[in-house]
C-alpha angles and dihedrals in degrees: 000000000000119000089249092057093039094052091047090053092049092049093047101042113014140060137186097265096057092043090052091048095055092045089054087056093057096044100265096126102156109053104117122095115233111293091240089073100093139166118269085218131356103288135135124231124199119168150102118293120252098185122207125195118217128192132183119254120219120240090237094051112035092168119186100353102242098006112212094346098118093043090051093048093049089049094064115122129205111284095017128128120222102225120185129188135165133052127070131295091248097104142029120267098192139034148166100283091048088053091053091051092047091050090051088054090049094241117171096229147295127268125181142166088228139059134291129209137198088059097170092050093049091049091052090050091049091221112156111245128171119190146134089276140275123323123155102208111117125244092222112120090355104070129021133198103232100174143359138194085038132116113274133191126214124217093265092054098258112143132211123194130189110281097020111135116247124203119185129176140147091294098054148284122291131188119216110198109234092231091058097040101107093047094047096048094046091050093046093052090050091049092051090053089049092050090052089057092046090052089056091049091052091049089051090058104257117147120250090238091056093045094050091049090054100040111016087227128117 
């Protein structure tokens, strides 16, 4: 299945909760970003991870302003998700002009364990952004991009590597390791079908205890 078809299937039929459930079943227990990473507005992101590593810059050594930020942004490919981790929450990692550039490159969205700014502009653009919230202070001379297309680790220990599939919705952000992708998607689709049957059983008046004993789903 091409990424285009795969992402359409995920958007149409799946959601973060069911994906997380099936990954639990195969031993992938730590795949959700911290719950503080939330959508700027209700949007869904499905795409391949393009991870970006951030580090704080000392006041006495600002270095090269934004570091590799612009190179990383310009390196986005269609269907990719700009994912940033590292640094402190004392500055914004994303903004309106970055959103315009990412849209031009046909990126799927931006997700960061940090803040965004230019909220009204991003909302008007409709570009999907997930962050810790809005904060206007600039990243310049405070936080530097030191690497990209590299594995990154979020504060709760969850890792994202280049090419992992990212799914984000109103309930959170989940990372599907690329090596487990086929297994996870097949299991998630089967679970969705099972949940549809459970829903019908509930509507028919069966108890949840009875249903769980029969199906293992609830």
